[in-house]
N, C-alpha and C positions, 0 to 999 in steps of 0.2 A: 391637272396632274401630269407631271413629266417623268416618265419612267426611263431609266438608263438600261436599255436592252443589253448593251454590251457587258455591263456590270452583272446583270442577272445571268447571262449566258456563261461568263467566266466563272462565277461562283457555282453554277450548276455543274460545270465540267469538273471543278475541284470536288464537289460533293459526291459526284458519281464515282470518282476515283477512290475517295475515302470510304464510301459505303461498301465497295468491293473488298475492302480489307476486313470487314466484320465477319467472323465465322458464322455460318448459318446455324450452327449448333447452339449459339448463345441466345438466351432469352432473358427477359426480366432485368433484374438488377445486375446480373452478370454481364449482359450486354452494355448496360450504362457504365459499369466499371471499366470495361474494355474501351469504350469510346473515350472516356475521361483519361485513362492511363496510357493507352496504346495509340490513340489517335490525337486528342487535343493536346496532350503535354509534349508530343513529339512533332507537332505541326510547325512547319517553318513560319517565321514571323510574318512574311509577306502573305501567306495563305490565311493566317489568323485574321490579319487586317482586311483581307478581301471579304471574308465571311462576315466580319463585324460591319464593314461598310455596306453590305447588302441589307442587313437588319437596319442600320442607321438610315439607309435610303428609304426603306419602308416607313420609318418614323418621320422623315421629312415630308413625305407625301401625306402621311397621316395628319400632320399639322395643317398642311395646305387644304385638306378636305374637312377641317374642323372636327376631326374625329377624336373621341375621348379615349378609346381603347383599341388595341390590336390583339388578336388572338391567332395562335398558330400551333401546329404540332399536335401529336396524339392521334389515336385512332379515330376520334370523333370529327376531327377537322376534315377528313376525306381529302387530304392533300392541299386544301385551300387555306388562304390567309384571309381573315375577316377583320373588318373595321366596324366599330360602333359609331355611327354618325347621327347626332342629335337623337340618341336613344335607340336607333335601329341598328342591329348587327347584321352585316351581310358580307358575303365573299367579294374579293377584289381580284378578278381574273388577271388583271395587268401585273399583279405581283408575282405571277407564275405559280406552278404547282410543285409540291415537295413531298417526296416519299417520307414514310415515318422515320426511317434512319437518318435521312437527310436533315429533317427538323430536329432530331435528337442532337445531331452534330452542331447545327446552327445555335441551338439553345445552350448546350454545354459550353460552347466557345465564348459565350457572353460572361461566364462565371470565372471567378478566381479559384485557385486550387482549394482553398479552405471552404469556399462556398459550395463547390462540388461535393466535398466531403460531408458537409451538412445536409445537402440534398440527399445523398445516398442513405444517410441514417434516418432522417426525418421524413423522407419522401415528399418534402415541400420545402421551398425556401423563398423568402421575400428579400428582395435586393433593390438597390437604386441603380439607374443607368444614366449615363451622360453622353451626349453626342454634340457635335458642332455642326450647325446648319451651313448651307451654302454661302450665307451672307456673314458668317463668322460668329453667329450667336450661339452661346452655350445653352443647350436644352436639356432639362432633366425629366426623368421618367420614374415611376414606381412600377416595379415588376414582381411577378409571382410565377415561379416555375413549379410544376407538380406532376405527379404520375397519373397517367390515364391508360388503364389497361396495360401497365408495365412499360409504356413509352412515355415520353416527355411532352407536356403541353405548357404553353407560355401565354400569360397575359401581360401586356405592358400598357400602363395608363399614362397619358400625357399630363405633365405638370405645367400650369400656366407660367409663362416667362415673366409675367407681371402680376403683382398682387391686385386683386379686384378692389377698386376704391371702396373704402368703408362706407361712404355716403350713399353708394348705390344700393345698399341693403335696406335703407329707409328705416332703420331702427329709431324709435322715439328717444328723446333726450334722456328719459328715465332709465332706459335700457343701456344707453351709452355710458351713463354714470356708473352702472354696475360693471361694465367691461373695462373702464379706464382706472388705472392705478392712481390717477389724480384724485378721484372721488371715493374709490373703494379699495382699501388696502388688503383685504382678506376675503376668504370665502371661496366657495366652489361654484363654477359655471359649467354647465354641460351643453355641448353641441351634439344633437342626436339626429339619426336618420339611417336609412339603409345604405349599403355600399353604393357609391356613385351618386349620393344626394348632395354633394358639395360641402361636406362637413370641413374638409381641409381648407377649402377656399375661404370659408367663414372664419376659421381659426386664424389663417394667415392674415386676413383683414384686420382682426383684433389685435394680433401681434404688431402689425404695422401702425395701427392707431396709437398704441402705446410707445412704439419706437419713435414716432414723430412728436409725441407730446409729453413724455416723461423721461427722466434720467434715472434709470434703474437697470437691474440685471434680470434678463429673461433666460431660462433654461428650457430648451425644447427636447423632449425625449420621444423619439419616433421610431417606427419600424415599417419601412425605412424612412430616412429623412427625405422629404420631398422638396419643397421650396426652401432655398437657403437665403435667409434674411441678412442683409448688410447692416452691421451695427451703425446706428445713427445717434439719436439721443440716448438709446439703450445699448448695453453690452448684451449681445445675444449669442448664447452658446447652443450648438446643435450636437446632440448625443444620439447616435444610432444604435438601437438594440442589436446586439450581436457583434458590433464593431467597437463601440465606445463604452458600452455598458452591457451587462449580461442579460438584463431583463427590464421590463417596465417597472416592476417593483423595486429592483435593485437601483435603477437609475433615479427613481423618486426618492428613496431613502438617502442615496448619495447626495442628492441635490440640496438636502438640508445642511450639509457641511460646506456648501459652495456659495453661501451668502446670496440666495436668490431673492427677488421680489415677486416674480411671477414664475410659475412652473407649468409647463404645457405637457400634459401626459397624452401621448397620441391616441391611446385607447385604453379603457378600463375593461379588459377582456377576461379577467379572472378574479376570484375573491381576494387573492393576495394583493393585487394591484389596487382593487377597490379599498381595502383596508389601509393601504399605504396612502392613497389619495386623501381619504377622510382624515387620517392622522396629520398629514402635512397641512391640509386646510384648517384643521383644528388648532394647529400650532401658530396660527396667525399669518399664514402665507396665502397668496392669491393663486388659485389653481384653476386651470381650464382642462377639460378632458372631453372625450367623445364616447357615445354608446350607440350600438345598433338597435335603436328603438324608435318608434314612429310617433310618440306623443310624450308630453311631460309626465302624465300619470303613469304610463308604462315604464318610463325611465326610473321613476321613484320606486315603483313596485320591483323592477328588475334588480336594482341595487340591494334593496332589502331582501329579496328572494335569493340572491346569490350566496348569502351567508347561512350557516347552520341555524336551525331554529332557536337554539339557546342564545345566539348573539343577535337575533333580529331586533329585539327591543332596544338594545344598546345602540345598534346601527341606526334604527329609526330615529331615536332621540338626537343622536349626533348629526344625522343628515338634516333634520329639521333646523338645527342650530347653525349649520355652516353653508347650506345650499342657498345661493343667491338668485340664480336664474337658470332656466332650461329653454334652450331653443331647439325645436324639432322641425326639420325641414325636408322638403321633397322637391325634386325637379320635374315640372309638369310640361308636357308637350304644348307649345304655344301655337297660335294661329299663323305665325310667320314661318312655321316649319322648324323652329328651334326649340329651346326649352326655357322656362322661366321659373324662378324660385318662389315656392310657397312655404310659409313658415308658421309655426305656433310658437308663442312667446309666453312663458310663465315667469313672473317675478315673485320673489318671496315677500308676501305681505302677512300680517299677523294671522289672518283667518286661514291661509294655506299652511302656515307653520303649525297652527293648532291642529289642522286636519291630519297632517303627517304624524304629529305626536300622538294623536288619538286613534291612529290607524284607520282614519276615515278618508282614505285617498280617493274614493269614489265621488266625494263631494267637490273635488278640485276642479273638474272640468267646468262646472257651472260657475265657479269663482273666476276662472279664466275668462269665460264668455262675458262676464259682467265687469271685467277688469280693464276695459279700454281706457279709463282715465289714468291708469297706472302705466299704460303702454302695452298691455296684454292683448292677445288675440288667440282664438283657437284656430286650428287648421282649417275648419269649415268656414269660419268668418273670413279668413284670408283668401281661400279659394273663391268664395262669393265675390269678394272685392276684385280679384283678378278677372273673374267673369264679367262683372259690371264694367271693367275698364277695357273689355274686349281684347284681352291678352290670351285667354284660354277659352275653349268651348264649354258649353253646358255639360256635355258628356264627360269631359275630362274633369270638370269640377266635381261631379258626382263620383266618378270612378276612383279619384284619388283621395276622397274623403276618408278619414278614419272612422267617423260616426255617420254612416249612410242615412239613418233615420233623422239625425239632427240636420244633415245637409239638406234633406228633403224639406224639413220644416223651415229653414231659413231662406231657401230658394222659393218656397210657396208659403208665405206667412199666414195665409188665410187659415 
């Protein structure tokens, strides 16, 4: 890691001068409004670029260290900048230390005027950030700024410069047929997992698969847009919520008038978006989306549970008809000090479809566990395989299992 001490010192000198302009009587949102209006908007362009270059320098070093995330600002940071490297989040003293008001200025300087306005109103704002590395490569990041005890905190996640090769996921041919527009023209596919489980990487690999093998129109609705795909065999549109469309629901409905073959909905985070996704998939389009759930059964129950009781029966029947596949994934600490992907795969077969329609989702886990001929696997089966391949430890296999009792059974079949 090569730190530019002169850049840090120059930026710190500017930050010290700027923080001295903040009246000590201001607190909370009034302080943030003052920083935005009376400091950032009046800042000379060369000083704006200096402060942006400091953050971009952090990001360059972040990539060199193979870190996924950087965190800074807010009361909780205790003036430190932290990186998450292979799942472990720790401070980086070489980045320097920054008082709360200094971090507030650095963070607000990354935002456009309209973005700062949204932040003041919503107390949170997602945005994308782009920087150019020392070798001239354009790097993209997903960022989230939010309030922490009335000061600003920032998380920035690195977006891979290249799409992970689809073949590296080792999906069986039956699963690939569901992903590919060549074989399946309609239906809903869900990629699920907690934040940081690699859902976006999987979706990007699926988009790339279709981009190389089909001639079609793909519309990506995201908040924010992360990896930007170059149109190859496909025409690929990227629509960022807040910039290009008002919401996930609105973008999904608008997509129907844009002649799509595949619609990617970045996240089904509310009932309105869920309804829109189901309607679009039911209209004969191919839809991919994500949920923050850890298993296929939980994903099905979450969708049905998100709607009011009077609509649940209708949603259950519709979901059974349009759902094609659920991939639930986790990133597991590997024995080489990095992380490896573990996944549960559920394909829609007649017995699973009947279980959903009859409100017997508790039976689905067993169907998945017996579904290897169809390309299915439970999370516990995949964790066992990773352990047998000596990629993860026995402890990690057990700790990351959704069903600890079942994990114990398959690890000790006696």
